[in-house]
PAVEXFI-562897 format. One record per atom (N, C-alpha, C, O): residue in three letters; atom name; x, y, z. Coordinates in nm, 2 decimals. Example, Ala and Ser with C-alpha at 12.3 -4.5 7.8 and 13.67 -1.06 7.14 Angstrom:
BEGIN
+-----+----+--------+--------+--------+
|   r |  a |     c1 |     c2 |     c3 |
+-----+----+--------+--------+--------+
| Ala |  N |   1.32 |  -0.57 |   0.78 |
| Ala | CA |   1.23 |  -0.45 |   0.78 |
| Ala |  C |   1.32 |  -0.33 |   0.78 |
| Ala |  O |   1.42 |  -0.33 |   0.85 |
| Ser |  N |   1.28 |  -0.22 |   0.71 |
| Ser | CA |   1.37 |  -0.11 |   0.71 |
| Ser |  C |   1.29 |   0.00 |   0.79 |
| Ser |  O |   1.34 |   0.11 |   0.80 |
+-----+----+--------+--------+--------+
//
This chain:
BEGIN
+-----+----+--------+--------+--------+
|   r |  a |     c1 |     c2 |     c3 |
+-----+----+--------+--------+--------+
| Met |  N |   6.00 |  14.96 |  12.86 |
| Met | CA |   6.08 |  14.96 |  12.87 |
| Met |  C |   6.08 |  14.88 |  12.73 |
| Met |  O |   6.00 |  14.79 |  12.70 |
| Pro |  N |   6.22 |  14.93 |  12.63 |
| Pro | CA |   6.23 |  14.92 |  12.48 |
| Pro |  C |   6.25 |  14.81 |  12.45 |
| Pro |  O |   6.36 |  14.82 |  12.50 |
| Leu |  N |   6.25 |  14.65 |  12.38 |
| Leu | CA |   6.31 |  14.55 |  12.39 |
| Leu |  C |   6.50 |  14.56 |  12.31 |
| Leu |  O |   6.62 |  14.51 |  12.33 |
| Ser |  N |   6.45 |  14.61 |  12.26 |
| Ser | CA |   6.63 |  14.65 |  12.18 |
| Ser |  C |   6.71 |  14.70 |  12.36 |
| Ser |  O |   6.84 |  14.70 |  12.37 |
| Ser |  N |   6.64 |  14.73 |  12.46 |
| Ser | CA |   6.73 |  14.72 |  12.59 |
| Ser |  C |   6.73 |  14.62 |  12.62 |
| Ser |  O |   6.74 |  14.63 |  12.74 |
| Val |  N |   6.72 |  14.49 |  12.59 |
| Val | CA |   6.76 |  14.37 |  12.62 |
| Val |  C |   6.84 |  14.26 |  12.52 |
| Val |  O |   6.83 |  14.24 |  12.40 |
| Glu |  N |   6.93 |  14.21 |  12.64 |
| Glu | CA |   6.97 |  14.05 |  12.49 |
| Glu |  C |   6.94 |  14.03 |  12.49 |
| Glu |  O |   6.85 |  14.03 |  12.58 |
| Arg |  N |   6.96 |  13.96 |  12.34 |
| Arg | CA |   6.91 |  13.85 |  12.32 |
| Arg |  C |   6.94 |  13.76 |  12.30 |
| Arg |  O |   6.85 |  13.68 |  12.27 |
| Gly |  N |   7.06 |  13.71 |  12.29 |
| Gly | CA |   7.17 |  13.60 |  12.36 |
| Gly |  C |   7.13 |  13.47 |  12.36 |
| Gly |  O |   7.15 |  13.39 |  12.28 |
| Asn |  N |   7.03 |  13.48 |  12.49 |
| Asn | CA |   7.01 |  13.45 |  12.55 |
| Asn |  C |   6.86 |  13.32 |  12.54 |
| Asn |  O |   6.76 |  13.35 |  12.61 |
| Lys |  N |   6.87 |  13.19 |  12.46 |
| Lys | CA |   6.86 |  13.09 |  12.42 |
| Lys |  C |   6.68 |  13.10 |  12.42 |
| Lys |  O |   6.59 |  13.13 |  12.34 |
| Asp |  N |   6.70 |  13.05 |  12.59 |
| Asp | CA |   6.61 |  13.05 |  12.67 |
| Asp |  C |   6.43 |  13.17 |  12.64 |
| Asp |  O |   6.32 |  13.12 |  12.64 |
| Gln |  N |   6.47 |  13.30 |  12.62 |
| Gln | CA |   6.43 |  13.39 |  12.56 |
| Gln |  C |   6.30 |  13.38 |  12.44 |
| Gln |  O |   6.30 |  13.42 |  12.32 |
| Thr |  N |   6.21 |  13.34 |  12.51 |
| Thr | CA |   6.16 |  13.29 |  12.33 |
| Thr |  C |   6.17 |  13.42 |  12.20 |
| Thr |  O |   6.26 |  13.50 |  12.24 |
| Pro |  N |   6.12 |  13.46 |  12.09 |
| Pro | CA |   6.11 |  13.57 |  12.00 |
| Pro |  C |   5.93 |  13.57 |  12.01 |
| Pro |  O |   5.85 |  13.66 |  11.97 |
| Glu |  N |   5.89 |  13.45 |  12.08 |
| Glu | CA |   5.67 |  13.50 |  12.09 |
| Glu |  C |   5.73 |  13.62 |  12.15 |
| Glu |  O |   5.73 |  13.74 |  12.11 |
| Ala |  N |   5.78 |  13.56 |  12.27 |
| Ala | CA |   5.74 |  13.66 |  12.36 |
| Ala |  C |   5.82 |  13.76 |  12.39 |
| Ala |  O |   5.81 |  13.80 |  12.51 |
| Phe |  N |   5.91 |  13.81 |  12.30 |
| Phe | CA |   5.96 |  13.90 |  12.29 |
| Phe |  C |   5.89 |  13.97 |  12.10 |
| Phe |  O |   5.96 |  14.05 |  12.03 |
| Arg |  N |   5.76 |  13.91 |  12.07 |
| Arg | CA |   5.70 |  13.97 |  11.97 |
| Arg |  C |   5.61 |  14.01 |  12.09 |
| Arg |  O |   5.62 |  14.13 |  12.12 |
| Tyr |  N |   5.55 |  13.95 |  12.16 |
| Tyr | CA |   5.46 |  14.01 |  12.22 |
| Tyr |  C |   5.47 |  14.13 |  12.28 |
| Tyr |  O |   5.40 |  14.23 |  12.28 |
| Tyr |  N |   5.57 |  14.09 |  12.33 |
| Tyr | CA |   5.61 |  14.23 |  12.43 |
| Tyr |  C |   5.61 |  14.40 |  12.40 |
| Tyr |  O |   5.60 |  14.51 |  12.46 |
| Asn |  N |   5.63 |  14.34 |  12.26 |
| Asn | CA |   5.68 |  14.47 |  12.16 |
| Asn |  C |   5.56 |  14.52 |  12.11 |
| Asn |  O |   5.52 |  14.64 |  12.12 |
| Ile |  N |   5.48 |  14.41 |  12.04 |
| Ile | CA |   5.34 |  14.54 |  12.06 |
| Ile |  C |   5.22 |  14.55 |  12.17 |
| Ile |  O |   5.10 |  14.58 |  12.17 |
| Glu |  N |   5.32 |  14.52 |  12.28 |
| Glu | CA |   5.23 |  14.56 |  12.33 |
| Glu |  C |   5.14 |  14.51 |  12.41 |
| Glu |  O |   5.07 |  14.58 |  12.49 |
| Glu |  N |   5.13 |  14.38 |  12.40 |
| Glu | CA |   5.03 |  14.26 |  12.40 |
| Glu |  C |   5.09 |  14.22 |  12.51 |
| Glu |  O |   5.19 |  14.15 |  12.48 |
| Tyr |  N |   5.08 |  14.24 |  12.66 |
| Tyr | CA |   5.17 |  14.20 |  12.76 |
| Tyr |  C |   5.07 |  14.16 |  12.86 |
| Tyr |  O |   5.08 |  14.20 |  12.97 |
| Ser |  N |   4.98 |  14.08 |  12.83 |
| Ser | CA |   4.90 |  13.99 |  12.82 |
| Ser |  C |   4.98 |  13.87 |  12.80 |
| Ser |  O |   5.05 |  13.80 |  12.87 |
| Leu |  N |   4.95 |  13.87 |  12.74 |
| Leu | CA |   5.01 |  13.72 |  12.58 |
| Leu |  C |   5.14 |  13.73 |  12.64 |
| Leu |  O |   5.18 |  13.62 |  12.69 |
| Ala |  N |   5.21 |  13.82 |  12.65 |
| Ala | CA |   5.39 |  13.84 |  12.65 |
| Ala |  C |   5.43 |  13.72 |  12.78 |
| Ala |  O |   5.50 |  13.63 |  12.78 |
| Ala |  N |   5.30 |  13.81 |  12.90 |
| Ala | CA |   5.36 |  13.78 |  13.03 |
| Ala |  C |   5.34 |  13.61 |  13.00 |
| Ala |  O |   5.45 |  13.55 |  12.99 |
| Glu |  N |   5.26 |  13.54 |  12.98 |
| Glu | CA |   5.21 |  13.43 |  12.93 |
| Glu |  C |   5.31 |  13.36 |  12.86 |
| Glu |  O |   5.30 |  13.24 |  12.89 |
| Ala |  N |   5.40 |  13.40 |  12.78 |
| Ala | CA |   5.53 |  13.34 |  12.70 |
| Ala |  C |   5.62 |  13.36 |  12.87 |
| Ala |  O |   5.61 |  13.27 |  12.95 |
| Phe |  N |   5.69 |  13.50 |  12.90 |
| Phe | CA |   5.74 |  13.50 |  12.93 |
| Phe |  C |   5.70 |  13.36 |  13.09 |
| Phe |  O |   5.78 |  13.29 |  13.14 |
| Glu |  N |   5.58 |  13.36 |  13.11 |
| Glu | CA |   5.56 |  13.27 |  13.24 |
| Glu |  C |   5.68 |  13.13 |  13.20 |
| Glu |  O |   5.78 |  13.08 |  13.26 |
| Lys |  N |   5.59 |  13.11 |  13.06 |
| Lys | CA |   5.65 |  12.96 |  13.06 |
| Lys |  C |   5.77 |  12.93 |  13.03 |
| Lys |  O |   5.79 |  12.81 |  13.01 |
| Ile |  N |   5.89 |  13.03 |  13.02 |
| Ile | CA |   6.00 |  13.03 |  12.97 |
| Ile |  C |   6.10 |  13.00 |  13.18 |
| Ile |  O |   6.20 |  12.94 |  13.23 |
| Ile |  N |   5.99 |  13.06 |  13.22 |
| Ile | CA |   6.13 |  13.12 |  13.35 |
| Ile |  C |   6.03 |  12.98 |  13.41 |
| Ile |  O |   6.05 |  12.99 |  13.53 |
| Asn |  N |   5.95 |  12.88 |  13.38 |
| Asn | CA |   5.92 |  12.80 |  13.42 |
| Asn |  C |   6.00 |  12.67 |  13.43 |
| Asn |  O |   6.00 |  12.57 |  13.51 |
| Lys |  N |   6.10 |  12.74 |  13.28 |
| Lys | CA |   6.19 |  12.62 |  13.26 |
| Lys |  C |   6.30 |  12.65 |  13.34 |
| Lys |  O |   6.34 |  12.57 |  13.42 |
| Asp |  N |   6.35 |  12.77 |  13.32 |
| Asp | CA |   6.46 |  12.84 |  13.40 |
| Asp |  C |   6.41 |  12.98 |  13.50 |
| Asp |  O |   6.43 |  13.10 |  13.49 |
| Pro |  N |   6.36 |  12.89 |  13.59 |
| Pro | CA |   6.41 |  12.99 |  13.71 |
| Pro |  C |   6.45 |  13.07 |  13.72 |
| Pro |  O |   6.39 |  13.17 |  13.70 |
| Lys |  N |   6.60 |  13.08 |  13.77 |
| Lys | CA |   6.68 |  13.22 |  13.75 |
| Lys |  C |   6.75 |  13.28 |  13.66 |
| Lys |  O |   6.87 |  13.33 |  13.65 |
| Asn |  N |   6.59 |  13.27 |  13.56 |
| Asn | CA |   6.63 |  13.37 |  13.38 |
| Asn |  C |   6.63 |  13.48 |  13.43 |
| Asn |  O |   6.52 |  13.52 |  13.40 |
| Val |  N |   6.70 |  13.62 |  13.51 |
| Val | CA |   6.63 |  13.72 |  13.50 |
| Val |  C |   6.57 |  13.82 |  13.37 |
| Val |  O |   6.51 |  13.92 |  13.36 |
| Lys |  N |   6.61 |  13.76 |  13.32 |
| Lys | CA |   6.55 |  13.92 |  13.15 |
| Lys |  C |   6.40 |  13.90 |  13.12 |
| Lys |  O |   6.32 |  13.96 |  13.05 |
| Ala |  N |   6.38 |  13.80 |  13.22 |
| Ala | CA |   6.20 |  13.75 |  13.18 |
| Ala |  C |   6.17 |  13.77 |  13.25 |
| Ala |  O |   6.11 |  13.87 |  13.24 |
| Lys |  N |   6.17 |  13.73 |  13.38 |
| Lys | CA |   6.14 |  13.78 |  13.54 |
| Lys |  C |   6.10 |  13.92 |  13.55 |
| Lys |  O |   5.98 |  13.96 |  13.58 |
| Ile |  N |   6.25 |  14.01 |  13.52 |
| Ile | CA |   6.21 |  14.15 |  13.41 |
| Ile |  C |   6.09 |  14.15 |  13.34 |
| Ile |  O |   5.98 |  14.15 |  13.40 |
| Leu |  N |   6.10 |  14.15 |  13.25 |
| Leu | CA |   5.98 |  14.17 |  13.13 |
| Leu |  C |   5.88 |  14.07 |  13.17 |
| Leu |  O |   5.79 |  14.13 |  13.12 |
| Leu |  N |   5.84 |  13.98 |  13.21 |
| Leu | CA |   5.72 |  14.01 |  13.27 |
| Leu |  C |   5.65 |  14.04 |  13.40 |
| Leu |  O |   5.54 |  14.00 |  13.44 |
| Gly |  N |   5.72 |  14.11 |  13.47 |
| Gly | CA |   5.69 |  14.21 |  13.59 |
| Gly |  C |   5.66 |  14.32 |  13.54 |
| Gly |  O |   5.59 |  14.39 |  13.62 |
| Asn |  N |   5.70 |  14.39 |  13.42 |
| Asn | CA |   5.70 |  14.48 |  13.33 |
| Asn |  C |   5.53 |  14.46 |  13.23 |
| Asn |  O |   5.44 |  14.53 |  13.23 |
| Cys |  N |   5.55 |  14.35 |  13.16 |
| Cys | CA |   5.41 |  14.32 |  13.23 |
| Cys |  C |   5.29 |  14.30 |  13.28 |
| Cys |  O |   5.18 |  14.28 |  13.22 |
| Tyr |  N |   5.32 |  14.30 |  13.37 |
| Tyr | CA |   5.22 |  14.32 |  13.43 |
| Tyr |  C |   5.17 |  14.41 |  13.55 |
| Tyr |  O |   5.07 |  14.42 |  13.62 |
| Leu |  N |   5.28 |  14.47 |  13.53 |
| Leu | CA |   5.29 |  14.69 |  13.49 |
| Leu |  C |   5.19 |  14.69 |  13.43 |
| Leu |  O |   5.09 |  14.69 |  13.50 |
| Asn |  N |   5.17 |  14.69 |  13.24 |
| Asn | CA |   5.19 |  14.76 |  13.18 |
| Asn |  C |   5.02 |  14.66 |  13.17 |
| Asn |  O |   4.94 |  14.72 |  13.09 |
| Ser |  N |   4.97 |  14.55 |  13.23 |
| Ser | CA |   4.88 |  14.56 |  13.20 |
| Ser |  C |   4.73 |  14.59 |  13.32 |
| Ser |  O |   4.62 |  14.55 |  13.32 |
| Gly |  N |   4.83 |  14.69 |  13.42 |
| Gly | CA |   4.77 |  14.68 |  13.50 |
| Gly |  C |   4.75 |  14.54 |  13.58 |
| Gly |  O |   4.64 |  14.52 |  13.62 |
| Lys |  N |   4.83 |  14.43 |  13.62 |
| Lys | CA |   4.81 |  14.36 |  13.75 |
| Lys |  C |   5.00 |  14.40 |  13.82 |
| Lys |  O |   5.12 |  14.37 |  13.81 |
| Glu |  N |   4.89 |  14.54 |  13.92 |
| Glu | CA |   5.08 |  14.62 |  14.03 |
| Glu |  C |   5.06 |  14.50 |  14.12 |
| Glu |  O |   5.16 |  14.49 |  14.20 |
| Arg |  N |   5.00 |  14.45 |  14.13 |
| Arg | CA |   5.01 |  14.28 |  14.29 |
| Arg |  C |   5.02 |  14.25 |  14.25 |
| Arg |  O |   4.93 |  14.18 |  14.26 |
| Ser |  N |   5.11 |  14.18 |  14.09 |
| Ser | CA |   5.21 |  14.04 |  14.04 |
| Ser |  C |   5.34 |  14.09 |  14.02 |
| Ser |  O |   5.45 |  14.05 |  14.00 |
| Ala |  N |   5.29 |  14.20 |  14.03 |
| Ala | CA |   5.50 |  14.28 |  13.96 |
| Ala |  C |   5.60 |  14.26 |  14.06 |
| Ala |  O |   5.72 |  14.22 |  14.05 |
| Ile |  N |   5.49 |  14.32 |  14.21 |
| Ile | CA |   5.53 |  14.39 |  14.33 |
| Ile |  C |   5.60 |  14.22 |  14.35 |
| Ile |  O |   5.72 |  14.23 |  14.31 |
| Pro |  N |   5.57 |  14.12 |  14.39 |
| Pro | CA |   5.62 |  13.95 |  14.43 |
| Pro |  C |   5.79 |  13.94 |  14.34 |
| Pro |  O |   5.90 |  13.89 |  14.38 |
| Ile |  N |   5.75 |  14.01 |  14.20 |
| Ile | CA |   5.89 |  13.98 |  14.07 |
| Ile |  C |   5.99 |  14.10 |  14.16 |
| Ile |  O |   6.11 |  14.06 |  14.19 |
| Phe |  N |   5.96 |  14.20 |  14.18 |
| Phe | CA |   6.04 |  14.28 |  14.16 |
| Phe |  C |   6.11 |  14.29 |  14.32 |
| Phe |  O |   6.23 |  14.31 |  14.32 |
| Glu |  N |   6.07 |  14.28 |  14.40 |
| Glu | CA |   6.11 |  14.19 |  14.53 |
| Glu |  C |   6.17 |  14.10 |  14.51 |
| Glu |  O |   6.28 |  14.09 |  14.57 |
| Glu |  N |   6.13 |  13.98 |  14.42 |
| Glu | CA |   6.23 |  13.85 |  14.41 |
| Glu |  C |   6.40 |  13.91 |  14.39 |
| Glu |  O |   6.50 |  13.89 |  14.45 |
| Leu |  N |   6.36 |  13.97 |  14.30 |
| Leu | CA |   6.45 |  14.04 |  14.23 |
| Leu |  C |   6.58 |  14.10 |  14.30 |
| Leu |  O |   6.70 |  14.07 |  14.30 |
| Lys |  N |   6.52 |  14.19 |  14.37 |
| Lys | CA |   6.54 |  14.33 |  14.47 |
| Lys |  C |   6.63 |  14.23 |  14.59 |
| Lys |  O |   6.70 |  14.28 |  14.67 |
| Asn |  N |   6.63 |  14.13 |  14.59 |
| Asn | CA |   6.70 |  14.06 |  14.73 |
| Asn |  C |   6.78 |  13.91 |  14.64 |
| Asn |  O |   6.88 |  13.85 |  14.69 |
| Glu |  N |   6.75 |  13.89 |  14.57 |
| Glu | CA |   6.83 |  13.83 |  14.50 |
| Glu |  C |   7.04 |  13.88 |  14.50 |
| Glu |  O |   7.06 |  14.00 |  14.49 |
| Lys |  N |   7.16 |  13.77 |  14.51 |
| Lys | CA |   7.18 |  13.84 |  14.55 |
| Lys |  C |   7.29 |  13.82 |  14.39 |
| Lys |  O |   7.29 |  13.72 |  14.32 |
| Asp |  N |   7.41 |  13.97 |  14.35 |
| Asp | CA |   7.39 |  13.90 |  14.23 |
| Asp |  C |   7.32 |  13.93 |  14.15 |
| Asp |  O |   7.32 |  13.87 |  14.05 |
| Thr |  N |   7.23 |  14.03 |  14.15 |
| Thr | CA |   7.14 |  14.08 |  14.02 |
| Thr |  C |   7.09 |  14.17 |  14.02 |
| Thr |  O |   7.01 |  14.19 |  14.11 |
| Val |  N |   7.14 |  14.31 |  13.89 |
| Val | CA |   7.16 |  14.32 |  13.87 |
| Val |  C |   7.03 |  14.44 |  13.82 |
| Val |  O |   7.04 |  14.46 |  13.70 |
| Ile |  N |   6.97 |  14.48 |  13.85 |
| Ile | CA |   6.85 |  14.53 |  13.78 |
| Ile |  C |   6.80 |  14.66 |  13.74 |
| Ile |  O |   6.69 |  14.68 |  13.68 |
| Ala |  N |   6.93 |  14.78 |  13.78 |
| Ala | CA |   6.87 |  14.86 |  13.76 |
| Ala |  C |   6.92 |  14.90 |  13.64 |
| Ala |  O |   6.87 |  15.00 |  13.60 |
| Gln |  N |   7.02 |  14.85 |  13.55 |
| Gln | CA |   7.07 |  14.89 |  13.38 |
| Gln |  C |   6.89 |  14.82 |  13.37 |
| Gln |  O |   6.89 |  14.82 |  13.25 |
| Tyr |  N |   6.82 |  14.79 |  13.39 |
| Tyr | CA |   6.70 |  14.81 |  13.30 |
| Tyr |  C |   6.57 |  14.85 |  13.33 |
| Tyr |  O |   6.49 |  14.87 |  13.24 |
+-----+----+--------+--------+--------+
//
């Protein structure tokens, strides 16, 4: 997913996480998104991107619970991502 398709207005999403994601440094991006989620557990965008980082770095088993959680959350629209 290109980063341009993600809104950047949320101040909880650090430029560092986006920078790593854009240059396909998914392990580093995952670490940064994990920090964001620890501070803001309801940050859906960070969770989606964390799941994508796991998928892109061969950690499918780590991605599945994230996407399952998002699928089950009320009022979460993940199809647009």
